[in-house]
C-alpha positions as CSV (number, residue, x, y, z in Angstrom):
1,M,-21.9,43.2,30.0
2,N,-21.6,45.7,27.5
3,E,-22.9,45.4,24.3
4,T,-21.1,46.4,20.9
5,K,-22.4,49.9,19.0
6,N,-23.3,48.9,15.5
7,G,-20.9,50.5,12.8
8,T,-22.7,53.1,10.1
9,L,-22.9,52.0,6.6
10,Y,-21.9,55.6,4.6
11,G,-23.2,55.4,0.8
12,V,-20.7,58.5,-0.5
13,G,-21.4,60.0,-3.8
14,V,-17.7,60.6,-5.7
15,G,-19.1,62.9,-8.8
16,P,-18.8,62.0,-12.7
17,G,-15.0,61.3,-12.8
18,D,-13.0,64.8,-12.3
19,P,-11.6,64.3,-8.6
20,E,-12.2,68.3,-8.1
21,L,-15.9,67.4,-8.2
22,L,-15.8,65.8,-5.2
23,T,-17.4,67.1,-2.5
24,L,-15.6,68.3,0.7
25,K,-17.5,65.9,3.2
26,A,-16.7,63.1,0.7
27,A,-13.3,63.5,0.6
28,R,-13.2,63.8,4.4
29,M,-15.4,60.7,4.7
30,I,-12.8,59.0,2.6
31,E,-9.8,60.2,4.0
32,Q,-10.9,58.8,7.8
33,A,-12.6,55.5,6.5
34,K,-11.1,52.4,8.0
35,V,-13.2,50.0,5.7
36,L,-13.5,51.3,2.0
37,A,-16.0,49.3,-0.1
38,Y,-16.6,49.9,-4.0
39,P,-18.0,47.9,-7.1
40,S,-15.4,47.3,-9.8
41,P,-15.9,45.6,-13.3
42,E,-15.2,41.9,-13.1
43,G,-11.8,41.9,-14.3
44,G,-11.4,45.5,-14.3
45,E,-10.2,48.7,-12.2
46,S,-12.7,50.1,-10.3
47,F,-13.7,54.0,-11.8
48,A,-15.3,54.9,-8.4
49,R,-11.9,54.1,-6.6
50,S,-10.1,55.9,-9.3
51,I,-11.7,58.9,-8.8
52,V,-10.6,58.8,-5.1
53,A,-7.3,57.5,-4.8
54,R,-5.6,60.0,-3.4
55,H,-7.8,60.4,-0.5
56,I,-7.9,56.8,0.5
57,P,-5.6,56.1,3.5
58,D,-2.9,53.4,3.2
59,E,-4.0,51.3,6.0
60,C,-8.0,51.5,5.0
61,E,-9.0,48.0,4.2
62,E,-11.0,47.7,1.0
63,I,-13.7,45.5,-0.2
64,V,-13.8,45.4,-4.0
65,M,-17.5,44.3,-5.3
66,S,-16.5,42.8,-8.5
67,V,-19.6,42.8,-10.7
68,P,-20.2,41.1,-13.9
69,M,-21.2,43.1,-17.1
70,R,-24.0,41.0,-18.1
71,T,-27.5,41.3,-18.8
72,E,-28.5,38.7,-16.5
73,R,-29.6,40.5,-13.0
74,F,-29.3,37.3,-10.8
75,A,-25.7,37.6,-11.7
76,A,-24.9,41.1,-10.1
77,Q,-27.3,40.7,-7.6
78,S,-25.8,37.2,-6.0
79,V,-22.3,40.0,-6.1
80,Y,-24.4,42.6,-3.6
81,D,-25.6,39.5,-1.8
82,E,-22.3,38.4,-0.9
83,S,-20.9,41.8,-0.1
84,A,-23.7,43.1,2.0
85,E,-23.0,39.9,4.4
86,R,-19.2,40.6,4.6
87,I,-20.1,44.5,5.2
88,E,-23.0,43.5,7.8
89,A,-20.4,41.3,9.8
90,L,-18.3,44.3,10.2
91,L,-21.4,47.2,10.9
92,A,-22.3,44.1,14.0
93,S,-18.9,44.2,15.2
94,G,-18.7,48.4,15.6
95,Q,-16.7,49.3,12.1
96,D,-18.0,51.7,9.5
97,V,-18.1,51.3,6.3
98,V,-17.9,53.9,3.4
99,V,-19.1,52.6,0.1
100,L,-18.2,54.5,-3.0
101,C,-20.2,55.6,-6.0
102,E,-19.9,57.0,-9.0
103,G,-21.9,60.0,-9.3
104,D,-24.6,59.6,-6.9
105,P,-25.5,57.5,-4.4
106,F,-29.5,57.3,-5.4
107,F,-29.3,58.3,-8.8
108,Y,-29.3,55.0,-10.6
109,G,-26.4,54.1,-8.0
110,S,-25.4,50.7,-7.6
111,F,-25.5,51.6,-3.3
112,M,-29.3,51.2,-3.5
113,Y,-28.6,47.6,-3.7
114,L,-26.6,47.5,-0.3
115,H,-29.3,50.2,1.2
116,N,-32.3,47.6,0.5
117,R,-30.2,44.7,2.0
118,L,-28.8,46.6,5.0
119,S,-30.8,49.7,5.9
120,N,-33.2,47.8,8.2
121,R,-30.8,46.8,10.6
122,F,-28.0,49.3,10.6
123,N,-27.8,53.1,10.3
124,V,-27.1,54.7,6.7
125,E,-26.1,58.0,6.0
126,I,-26.1,59.4,2.6
127,V,-23.3,61.5,1.3
128,S,-24.9,63.1,-2.0
129,G,-22.6,63.6,-4.9
130,V,-22.6,65.5,-8.1
131,S,-24.6,63.1,-10.8
132,S,-23.9,63.0,-14.7
133,L,-26.6,64.2,-15.3
134,V,-25.9,67.8,-13.9
135,A,-22.2,67.6,-14.9
136,C,-23.4,66.6,-18.6
137,A,-25.4,69.7,-18.5
138,G,-22.7,72.0,-17.3
139,R,-20.6,70.7,-19.9
140,L,-23.1,71.5,-22.5
141,A,-23.8,74.8,-20.9
142,Q,-27.3,73.8,-21.7
143,P,-30.4,73.8,-19.1
144,L,-31.6,71.4,-18.2
145,A,-35.1,72.7,-17.3
146,G,-36.7,76.2,-16.8
147,R,-39.9,77.5,-14.8
148,N,-42.7,75.0,-15.4
149,D,-40.6,72.3,-18.2
150,V,-40.6,68.7,-17.6
151,L,-37.6,66.9,-17.1
152,T,-37.6,63.2,-18.5
153,I,-34.9,60.8,-17.6
154,L,-34.6,57.9,-20.0
155,P,-32.3,54.8,-19.7
156,G,-30.9,54.1,-23.5
157,P,-31.7,50.5,-23.1
158,M,-35.7,50.8,-23.5
159,D,-37.0,49.0,-25.7
160,D,-38.2,51.5,-28.9
161,A,-41.9,51.7,-28.3
162,A,-41.6,52.9,-24.2
163,L,-38.9,55.2,-25.5
164,Q,-41.2,56.8,-28.1
165,E,-44.2,56.8,-26.0
166,R,-42.0,59.2,-23.4
167,L,-40.9,61.2,-26.2
168,S,-44.2,61.9,-27.6
169,L,-45.1,63.7,-24.3
170,G,-43.0,66.5,-25.3
171,G,-40.8,68.6,-22.9
172,S,-37.1,68.3,-22.3
173,F,-34.9,65.0,-22.1
174,A,-31.9,63.1,-20.4
175,I,-30.9,59.6,-22.2
176,I,-28.6,57.8,-20.5
177,K,-26.6,54.4,-20.8
178,V,-26.3,55.5,-24.2
179,G,-23.4,52.8,-25.6
180,R,-24.4,50.9,-28.4
181,H,-28.1,51.7,-28.3
182,L,-27.2,55.1,-30.3
183,P,-28.1,54.4,-33.7
184,R,-31.8,53.2,-32.7
185,I,-32.1,56.6,-29.9
186,R,-31.1,58.7,-32.7
187,S,-33.3,57.2,-35.2
188,L,-36.3,57.9,-32.9
189,L,-35.2,61.4,-32.0
190,E,-34.8,62.2,-35.7
191,R,-38.5,61.0,-36.4
192,N,-39.9,63.3,-33.1
193,G,-38.1,66.1,-34.6
194,L,-36.0,66.7,-31.6
195,L,-32.7,65.7,-33.5
196,A,-31.6,69.5,-34.0
197,N,-32.1,70.3,-30.4
198,A,-30.4,67.1,-28.4
199,G,-26.3,67.5,-27.6
200,Y,-24.0,64.3,-26.6
201,V,-21.7,64.4,-24.0
202,E,-19.2,61.1,-23.0
203,R,-16.9,60.9,-20.6
204,A,-18.2,64.0,-18.9
205,S,-15.5,65.7,-16.8
206,L,-12.7,63.4,-17.7
207,P,-9.9,64.2,-20.1
208,S,-11.4,61.7,-22.9
209,E,-14.7,63.9,-22.7
210,K,-16.2,64.6,-25.6
211,I,-19.2,67.0,-26.3
212,M,-20.7,67.8,-30.0
213,P,-24.6,68.0,-31.6
214,L,-25.9,64.1,-31.7
215,A,-26.2,64.6,-35.2
216,E,-22.2,64.5,-35.5
217,V,-21.9,61.5,-33.4
218,D,-19.6,58.7,-35.0
219,E,-22.6,55.5,-33.9
220,S,-19.2,53.0,-34.1
221,C,-17.7,54.1,-30.8
222,V,-20.0,55.2,-28.0
223,P,-19.2,54.1,-24.8
224,Y,-21.9,53.1,-21.8
225,F,-20.6,56.5,-19.8
226,S,-22.5,58.7,-22.8
227,M,-25.7,61.1,-22.5
228,I,-28.0,62.9,-24.6
229,L,-29.4,65.8,-23.3
230,V,-32.8,67.1,-25.7
231,Y,-33.4,70.6,-24.3
232,E,-37.5,71.6,-26.0
233,G,-38.7,73.9,-23.1
234,G,-40.1,76.9,-23.9
235,E,-36.9,78.6,-23.3
236,A,-38.1,81.0,-20.5
237,W,-34.3,81.1,-19.4
238,K,-33.4,83.4,-22.6
239,K,-34.0,87.0,-22.4
């Protein structure tokens, strides 16, 4: 009696938003997918799916992981528990599953939660994607770091004391998930003498993208998909 071979779980990065920043490998994986899973805000459209919509086969089964946008961690974790159970059954039946992830699967990506639940029992392959970090640097035309510079990535929701501690170490900074945290972040950067070197990008690579010095940003309408880049390196890349 032949045993059914398990399917493979694919974590596919779909980039920051511009469909043309999808990698060739990611496009191929999506076009060949029989089962496609992706996160979606509760009651809203999936950003990851919208990026790759043109590549999704008509006959593809879709699994929507509807994630509540709340500060309580347990609410989202229960969604990944349920999704992992459904995906596990498909993998055990021999079916491959492609999971979409905004940006890159392992750079603050939601795929890591499924990987944690399933990688000990099934083969997992990662298809890396263009992250928002490099997309924002490209749109600002500003290096993230050069030569021996140190780059520190800071989540905007960190409390002031933790942010201040990191900023005091110097170097270059990428502050992500800015949104409603902008006023206090900008205040901290100003107090540390970093405001003049801070660039701001929101919705990088999308038609609604905005790029400007941080000092010029209107604090009243900053989206979650925004980033601040501060280059404080030795400027070794300049002549």
